[in-house]
N, C-alpha and C positions, 0 to 999 in steps of 0.2 A: 930117751923117749922123745924129748923135745927136738933133738937133732934129726931123728928119722922123720918127724912130722914136717920139717921145713926143708928137707933135702930136695924134693922135687922143685920147690920154689927156687932154691939156690941154683939148680941146674937150668931151670927155665930162664932166669935172669942172666946167667952166664952165657947161655945160648943166644939170647937177644943181643948182648953186648958184643959177642964175637962175630955174629953175622951182620950186625948193623941193621939199621932201620930200612926196611924195603919200601916204605911208602913215602920217603922223602928223598929228594935229590934228582939227579938227571940220569940215573942208571937205565931209565926206560925211554929216553928220547923225548922228554916232556918239554924241554926248553924251546925247540922249534915250534911245537904245537902251541905253547903258551904265547910265543911271539906272534904267530899267525892269528891267534884269537885276539890278541891286543890290537893288531892292525885292523882286523875285521870290526872290532868294537868301535874303534875311532872312526872308521869309514861309515858305519851305521849311525854314529852320533852326528856325523856331517849331514847325512840324509835327513835325520830328524830336525836338524837346524833349518834345512830348506823347507820342510813341511811347516815348521813353526813360523818361518817368515811368511809363507803363503797364508797361514792362519791369521797372522798379524795384519796382513793386507786386507783380508776379509773383515776382520774386526774393526779396522780403521774405516772401511767403507760403511759398515753398519753404524759406527760411532758418528759419522757425518750426518746420518739421518736421525739418530737418537742420542740426545745429550747425556743420557744416563750411562751410556757405554764409554764415554770419553775417558773417564778415570780408569776403567778396566783396560782400555786400549793402551793407556800409558803404562800401567802396571805390566801388561803383557809385553810391551816393548822393552821394559827393563829385564824381563825374563829372557827375551831373545838376546839382548846384549850380554847377559850373564852366560847364556848358552854359548855364544860366540867366544867369550873369554875362556870358558872351560874347554872348548874345542881347541883353542890355541895351546892351552896348557897340556892337554892330552896329546896333541901332535908333537909338542916338544918332548914330552915324556917318552913317547913311542920312538921318536927320532934318536934320542940318546941311547936307547937300548937296541942291541942287535940280537940275532938268534943265538949268538954264542955267549950272551951275558949269563950271569949266574942264575940258577933256578930261583933262589930267594928273591933277587932283585926283580926278575920278570914276574914272579907270582905276586909280589907286593904291588908292582906297578899295575898289573892287570886287575887286581882286587880294588885298588884305588879308582881306576878308570870306571869299572863297572858300578861301583858304589856311587860315584859322582853322577853317572848317567841315570841311575835309579832315582836319586834325589831330585834331579832336574825333571825327570818324568813325573814325579809326584807333584812338583810345583806346577807343571803344566796342567795336570788333571784338576788340581784345586782351582786354578784360574778359569778353566773351561766350565767347571761346575758353578763358579760365581757368575760367569757370563750367562749361563742358562737360567740361574736364579733371577738375575736382573731382567732377562728377556721375558721370563714367565711372570715377572712382577710378583714374586713370592720369595719367602725366605727358603733357605736350603733345608730347613727342618720339615720333615714330612708331616702331612696333615693327619688328623686323627683316623681317617679311613685307611691310610697306608700303614704298613708295618714299619716301625722304626728300625733302622739298621742296628744290628747287635754290635756293641762296642768291643766285647771280648768274645772271641771264638777260638775253639781248639781246631786248628788246621795246620798241617805241616807247612813249613816254610817253602815258598815257591810252588805250592800246590794250587792248581787253577781254581778259580771261584766256581761255586756250584750254581749260582743263579743264572749264569749264561748271558748277562746283560751286555758284557763287553765294554770297551772304553768309549766314552763320550767324545765325539769329534767336535771341532769348532763349528762346522756347518750345521750339525745337529743342534748344538747349543744355541746358535743364532736363530734357528727355526723354532726354538722353544720346546724341543722334544726331550 
């Protein structure tokens, strides 16, 4: 009785082992696509660095007029230096790998690159919010009339925000919006 109950499970496991895993590896030509995505991610990170340098220049010009922004400009300059260092690391990582590299190595390198870029983007967003808070001469804590942002929310990962406010840019932060 017990054997008949587990027989389909044994056949299913044997079938999986004999056929191999279809979701892993390069049987579907994923390594050239992953390599191209890695190259595109590095080039977009380079464009982000140019934008960050332009934002740093704007912030330094504003800091010349307002002493309260001087420390934030120095902190933002450190972020830009960190960004440039990460870009060099990512270029070296992408240069070591070719389109014929193994699936696992390419996938790991691409994942590390994208993760580093997201972390750097979060740092920039925090810095821009701090600039806006200083320009508005208020803390980043919302006033009693505004709704406080929810700390915990159930939302699928990488699902777009529903409020539609978009990212705050440096020029907007310097205008106090």
